[in-house]
N, CA, C and O atoms as CSV, one atom per row, in Angstrom:
chain,resi,resn,atom,element,x,y,z
A,1,UNK,N,N,-37.032,-1.915,21.823
A,1,UNK,CA,C,-36.085,-2.746,22.540
A,1,UNK,C,C,-35.960,-4.089,21.839
A,1,UNK,O,O,-36.947,-4.647,21.359
A,2,UNK,N,N,-34.759,-4.593,21.787
A,2,UNK,CA,C,-34.490,-5.880,21.160
A,2,UNK,C,C,-35.074,-6.999,22.003
A,2,UNK,O,O,-35.008,-6.963,23.232
A,3,UNK,N,N,-35.641,-7.988,21.341
A,3,UNK,CA,C,-36.214,-9.142,22.025
A,3,UNK,C,C,-35.155,-10.245,22.091
A,3,UNK,O,O,-34.507,-10.558,21.092
A,4,UNK,N,N,-34.988,-10.830,23.282
A,4,UNK,CA,C,-34.069,-11.946,23.479
A,4,UNK,C,C,-34.885,-13.184,23.819
A,4,UNK,O,O,-35.892,-13.107,24.523
A,5,UNK,N,N,-34.435,-14.324,23.310
A,5,UNK,CA,C,-35.137,-15.576,23.562
A,5,UNK,C,C,-34.117,-16.661,23.885
A,5,UNK,O,O,-33.027,-16.694,23.314
A,6,UNK,N,N,-34.480,-17.540,24.800
A,6,UNK,CA,C,-33.632,-18.659,25.186
A,6,UNK,C,C,-34.357,-19.959,24.846
A,6,UNK,O,O,-35.536,-20.129,25.155
A,7,UNK,N,N,-33.631,-20.869,24.205
A,7,UNK,CA,C,-34.210,-22.144,23.803
A,7,UNK,C,C,-33.313,-23.262,24.308
A,7,UNK,O,O,-32.126,-23.306,23.984
A,8,UNK,N,N,-33.880,-24.173,25.107
A,8,UNK,CA,C,-33.121,-25.334,25.582
A,8,UNK,C,C,-33.016,-26.359,24.464
A,8,UNK,O,O,-33.963,-26.575,23.708
A,9,UNK,N,N,-31.843,-26.988,24.371
A,9,UNK,CA,C,-31.653,-28.039,23.381
A,9,UNK,C,C,-30.670,-29.079,23.900
A,9,UNK,O,O,-29.810,-28.784,24.730
A,10,UNK,N,N,-30.811,-30.284,23.401
A,10,UNK,CA,C,-29.845,-31.346,23.684
A,10,UNK,C,C,-28.982,-31.609,22.447
A,10,UNK,O,O,-28.075,-32.441,22.473
A,11,UNK,N,N,-29.281,-30.883,21.364
A,11,UNK,CA,C,-28.551,-31.067,20.104
A,11,UNK,C,C,-28.135,-29.710,19.530
A,11,UNK,O,O,-28.710,-29.258,18.540
A,12,UNK,N,N,-27.139,-29.056,20.143
A,12,UNK,CA,C,-26.709,-27.752,19.636
A,12,UNK,C,C,-26.067,-27.877,18.253
A,12,UNK,O,O,-25.386,-28.861,17.965
A,13,UNK,N,N,-26.287,-26.889,17.415
A,13,UNK,CA,C,-25.717,-26.842,16.072
A,13,UNK,C,C,-24.521,-25.897,16.095
A,13,UNK,O,O,-24.659,-24.694,15.873
A,14,UNK,N,N,-23.348,-26.459,16.366
A,14,UNK,CA,C,-22.148,-25.640,16.471
A,14,UNK,C,C,-21.596,-25.234,15.105
A,14,UNK,O,O,-20.655,-24.443,15.033
A,15,UNK,N,N,-22.163,-25.760,14.033
A,15,UNK,CA,C,-21.690,-25.431,12.692
A,15,UNK,C,C,-22.200,-24.064,12.238
A,15,UNK,O,O,-21.597,-23.434,11.370
A,16,UNK,N,N,-23.295,-23.611,12.817
A,16,UNK,CA,C,-23.888,-22.339,12.406
A,16,UNK,C,C,-23.359,-21.175,13.214
A,16,UNK,O,O,-22.382,-21.301,13.952
A,17,UNK,N,N,-24.015,-20.049,13.067
A,17,UNK,CA,C,-23.649,-18.823,13.796
A,17,UNK,C,C,-24.584,-18.647,14.985
A,17,UNK,O,O,-25.219,-17.604,15.139
A,18,UNK,N,N,-24.661,-19.659,15.809
A,18,UNK,CA,C,-25.551,-19.641,16.960
A,18,UNK,C,C,-24.732,-19.433,18.230
A,18,UNK,O,O,-23.532,-19.705,18.255
A,19,UNK,N,N,-25.384,-18.950,19.278
A,19,UNK,CA,C,-24.708,-18.703,20.553
A,19,UNK,C,C,-25.317,-19.613,21.608
A,19,UNK,O,O,-26.515,-19.542,21.885
A,20,UNK,N,N,-24.480,-20.474,22.199
A,20,UNK,CA,C,-24.935,-21.435,23.197
A,20,UNK,C,C,-24.179,-21.260,24.501
A,20,UNK,O,O,-23.021,-20.845,24.518
A,21,UNK,N,N,-24.861,-21.586,25.599
A,21,UNK,CA,C,-24.229,-21.675,26.912
A,21,UNK,C,C,-24.585,-23.050,27.459
A,21,UNK,O,O,-25.754,-23.436,27.470
A,22,UNK,N,N,-23.588,-23.781,27.907
A,22,UNK,CA,C,-23.808,-25.132,28.390
A,22,UNK,C,C,-24.047,-25.204,29.886
A,22,UNK,O,O,-23.789,-24.257,30.629
A,23,UNK,N,N,-24.541,-26.345,30.298
A,23,UNK,CA,C,-24.782,-26.649,31.707
A,23,UNK,C,C,-23.523,-26.353,32.528
A,23,UNK,O,O,-22.416,-26.723,32.137
A,24,UNK,N,N,-23.705,-25.694,33.649
A,24,UNK,CA,C,-22.596,-25.412,34.558
A,24,UNK,C,C,-21.732,-24.230,34.167
A,24,UNK,O,O,-20.735,-23.947,34.832
A,25,UNK,N,N,-22.094,-23.544,33.111
A,25,UNK,CA,C,-21.305,-22.412,32.648
A,25,UNK,C,C,-21.982,-21.095,33.011
A,25,UNK,O,O,-23.132,-21.070,33.449
A,26,UNK,N,N,-21.252,-20.014,32.822
A,26,UNK,CA,C,-21.778,-18.668,33.070
A,26,UNK,C,C,-22.042,-17.986,31.733
A,26,UNK,O,O,-21.264,-18.124,30.789
A,27,UNK,N,N,-23.143,-17.251,31.664
A,27,UNK,CA,C,-23.404,-16.428,30.490
A,27,UNK,C,C,-22.486,-15.218,30.545
A,27,UNK,O,O,-22.461,-14.497,31.542
A,28,UNK,N,N,-21.731,-14.993,29.472
A,28,UNK,CA,C,-20.788,-13.873,29.406
A,28,UNK,C,C,-21.319,-12.848,28.410
A,28,UNK,O,O,-21.265,-13.057,27.198
A,29,UNK,N,N,-21.830,-11.748,28.933
A,29,UNK,CA,C,-22.438,-10.731,28.069
A,29,UNK,C,C,-21.431,-10.097,27.114
A,29,UNK,O,O,-21.801,-9.711,26.005
A,30,UNK,N,N,-20.181,-9.984,27.516
A,30,UNK,CA,C,-19.163,-9.401,26.633
A,30,UNK,C,C,-18.869,-10.333,25.456
A,30,UNK,O,O,-18.690,-9.872,24.329
A,31,UNK,N,N,-18.820,-11.624,25.713
A,31,UNK,CA,C,-18.608,-12.589,24.637
A,31,UNK,C,C,-19.794,-12.583,23.683
A,31,UNK,O,O,-19.622,-12.667,22.467
A,32,UNK,N,N,-21.004,-12.482,24.242
A,32,UNK,CA,C,-22.197,-12.413,23.405
A,32,UNK,C,C,-22.152,-11.162,22.523
A,32,UNK,O,O,-22.468,-11.221,21.335
A,33,UNK,N,N,-21.759,-10.047,23.108
A,33,UNK,CA,C,-21.688,-8.803,22.351
A,33,UNK,C,C,-20.673,-8.915,21.211
A,33,UNK,O,O,-20.942,-8.474,20.094
A,34,UNK,N,N,-19.511,-9.504,21.491
A,34,UNK,CA,C,-18.490,-9.666,20.453
A,34,UNK,C,C,-18.973,-10.603,19.346
A,34,UNK,O,O,-18.730,-10.352,18.166
A,35,UNK,N,N,-19.650,-11.671,19.723
A,35,UNK,CA,C,-20.091,-12.668,18.748
A,35,UNK,C,C,-21.314,-12.213,17.958
A,35,UNK,O,O,-21.428,-12.502,16.767
A,36,UNK,N,N,-22.225,-11.505,18.614
A,36,UNK,CA,C,-23.529,-11.200,18.007
A,36,UNK,C,C,-23.751,-9.731,17.707
A,36,UNK,O,O,-24.722,-9.377,17.039
A,37,UNK,N,N,-22.857,-8.861,18.196
A,37,UNK,CA,C,-22.954,-7.443,17.875
A,37,UNK,C,C,-23.988,-6.670,18.679
A,37,UNK,O,O,-24.352,-5.555,18.306
A,38,UNK,N,N,-24.461,-7.241,19.769
A,38,UNK,CA,C,-25.442,-6.545,20.610
A,38,UNK,C,C,-25.199,-6.937,22.060
A,38,UNK,O,O,-24.900,-8.092,22.363
A,39,UNK,N,N,-25.333,-5.950,22.959
A,39,UNK,CA,C,-25.128,-6.208,24.386
A,39,UNK,C,C,-26.491,-6.267,25.071
A,39,UNK,O,O,-27.234,-5.286,25.066
A,40,UNK,N,N,-26.819,-7.421,25.663
A,40,UNK,CA,C,-28.106,-7.521,26.359
A,40,UNK,C,C,-28.134,-6.623,27.597
A,40,UNK,O,O,-27.113,-6.454,28.265
A,41,UNK,N,N,-29.300,-6.047,27.904
A,41,UNK,CA,C,-29.440,-5.276,29.146
A,41,UNK,C,C,-29.180,-6.164,30.373
A,41,UNK,O,O,-29.317,-7.386,30.302
A,42,UNK,N,N,-28.809,-5.545,31.483
A,42,UNK,CA,C,-28.484,-6.294,32.707
A,42,UNK,C,C,-29.617,-7.235,33.136
A,42,UNK,O,O,-29.359,-8.375,33.522
A,43,UNK,N,N,-30.860,-6.768,33.071
A,43,UNK,CA,C,-31.993,-7.614,33.471
A,43,UNK,C,C,-32.102,-8.846,32.566
A,43,UNK,O,O,-32.399,-9.943,33.041
A,44,UNK,N,N,-31.866,-8.666,31.290
A,44,UNK,CA,C,-31.887,-9.795,30.355
A,44,UNK,C,C,-30.751,-10.762,30.690
A,44,UNK,O,O,-30.945,-11.977,30.651
A,45,UNK,N,N,-29.585,-10.244,31.015
A,45,UNK,CA,C,-28.449,-11.096,31.407
A,45,UNK,C,C,-28.795,-11.937,32.632
A,45,UNK,O,O,-28.443,-13.114,32.703
A,46,UNK,N,N,-29.483,-11.331,33.593
A,46,UNK,CA,C,-29.892,-12.078,34.790
A,46,UNK,C,C,-30.893,-13.180,34.424
A,46,UNK,O,O,-30.816,-14.289,34.953
A,47,UNK,N,N,-31.823,-12.879,33.525
A,47,UNK,CA,C,-32.804,-13.873,33.092
A,47,UNK,C,C,-32.134,-15.015,32.335
A,47,UNK,O,O,-32.483,-16.181,32.520
A,48,UNK,N,N,-31.172,-14.676,31.484
A,48,UNK,CA,C,-30.445,-15.706,30.748
A,48,UNK,C,C,-29.669,-16.594,31.713
A,48,UNK,O,O,-29.692,-17.818,31.582
A,49,UNK,N,N,-28.981,-15.988,32.684
A,49,UNK,CA,C,-28.213,-16.787,33.638
A,49,UNK,C,C,-29.126,-17.695,34.453
A,49,UNK,O,O,-28.760,-18.833,34.746
A,50,UNK,N,N,-30.301,-17.212,34.820
A,50,UNK,CA,C,-31.265,-18.049,35.541
A,50,UNK,C,C,-31.645,-19.252,34.693
A,50,UNK,O,O,-31.731,-20.369,35.202
A,51,UNK,N,N,-31.873,-19.032,33.407
A,51,UNK,CA,C,-32.209,-20.141,32.505
A,51,UNK,C,C,-31.039,-21.116,32.380
A,51,UNK,O,O,-31.250,-22.327,32.316
A,52,UNK,N,N,-29.808,-20.601,32.345
A,52,UNK,CA,C,-28.621,-21.469,32.299
A,52,UNK,C,C,-28.537,-22.290,33.579
A,52,UNK,O,O,-28.240,-23.484,33.531
A,53,UNK,N,N,-28.793,-21.667,34.713
A,53,UNK,CA,C,-28.729,-22.364,36.002
A,53,UNK,C,C,-29.759,-23.494,36.089
A,53,UNK,O,O,-29.566,-24.447,36.845
A,54,UNK,N,N,-30.843,-23.398,35.327
A,54,UNK,CA,C,-31.893,-24.417,35.348
A,54,UNK,C,C,-31.641,-25.569,34.374
A,54,UNK,O,O,-32.442,-26.501,34.308
A,55,UNK,N,N,-30.533,-25.519,33.613
A,55,UNK,CA,C,-30.241,-26.581,32.650
A,55,UNK,C,C,-29.884,-27.889,33.343
A,55,UNK,O,O,-29.382,-27.898,34.466
A,56,UNK,N,N,-30.148,-28.977,32.663
A,56,UNK,CA,C,-29.710,-30.305,33.082
A,56,UNK,C,C,-28.332,-30.568,32.464
A,56,UNK,O,O,-27.902,-29.839,31.570
A,57,UNK,N,N,-27.646,-31.604,32.939
A,57,UNK,CA,C,-26.257,-31.839,32.529
A,57,UNK,C,C,-26.074,-32.060,31.027
A,57,UNK,O,O,-24.972,-31.847,30.522
A,58,UNK,N,N,-27.093,-32.472,30.305
A,58,UNK,CA,C,-26.957,-32.739,28.870
A,58,UNK,C,C,-27.648,-31.669,28.009
A,58,UNK,O,O,-27.904,-31.894,26.826
A,59,UNK,N,N,-27.945,-30.521,28.598
A,59,UNK,CA,C,-28.658,-29.476,27.877
A,59,UNK,C,C,-27.769,-28.254,27.613
A,59,UNK,O,O,-26.814,-27.973,28.338
A,60,UNK,N,N,-28.127,-27.555,26.554
A,60,UNK,CA,C,-27.505,-26.293,26.182
A,60,UNK,C,C,-28.606,-25.257,26.049
A,60,UNK,O,O,-29.755,-25.596,25.767
A,61,UNK,N,N,-28.260,-24.007,26.251
A,61,UNK,CA,C,-29.211,-22.918,26.065
A,61,UNK,C,C,-28.753,-22.100,24.868
A,61,UNK,O,O,-27.648,-21.557,24.857
A,62,UNK,N,N,-29.621,-22.017,23.855
A,62,UNK,CA,C,-29.342,-21.166,22.707
A,62,UNK,C,C,-29.958,-19.800,22.980
A,62,UNK,O,O,-31.135,-19.700,23.325
A,63,UNK,N,N,-29.163,-18.757,22.825
A,63,UNK,CA,C,-29.660,-17.399,23.031
A,63,UNK,C,C,-29.736,-16.732,21.662
A,63,UNK,O,O,-28.758,-16.702,20.915
A,64,UNK,N,N,-30.911,-16.201,21.347
A,64,UNK,CA,C,-31.103,-15.509,20.079
A,64,UNK,C,C,-31.727,-14.148,20.356
A,64,UNK,O,O,-32.335,-13.929,21.403
A,65,UNK,N,N,-31.569,-13.256,19.418
A,65,UNK,CA,C,-32.188,-11.931,19.560
A,65,UNK,C,C,-32.731,-11.494,18.212
A,65,UNK,O,O,-32.310,-11.971,17.158
A,66,UNK,N,N,-33.673,-10.577,18.281
A,66,UNK,CA,C,-34.276,-10.046,17.069
A,66,UNK,C,C,-35.122,-8.835,17.391
A,66,UNK,O,O,-35.176,-8.372,18.531
A,67,UNK,N,N,-35.770,-8.344,16.380
A,67,UNK,CA,C,-36.626,-7.182,16.543
A,67,UNK,C,C,-37.881,-7.550,17.333
A,67,UNK,O,O,-38.379,-8.668,17.202
A,68,UNK,N,N,-38.387,-6.653,18.130
A,68,UNK,CA,C,-39.627,-6.936,18.869
A,68,UNK,C,C,-40.786,-7.144,17.904
A,68,UNK,O,O,-40.818,-6.583,16.809
A,69,UNK,N,N,-41.722,-7.953,18.335
A,69,UNK,CA,C,-42.895,-8.247,17.504
A,69,UNK,C,C,-43.882,-7.100,17.565
A,69,UNK,O,O,-44.935,-7.158,16.932
């Protein structure tokens, strides 16, 4: 199973190929799939949205995925 990780940041790097969700926004699994080529499982989507809901007004959540360790 693919490993997903969420990292809070106040300085998102929009110049790269990174995927961010900002404060007050919804995580869109279809947009993530189109941008990153992988669709997160429903449980992972719920965990990501929970992390987005916990952001402060000046924070972004970077979502990354990779092979399991």
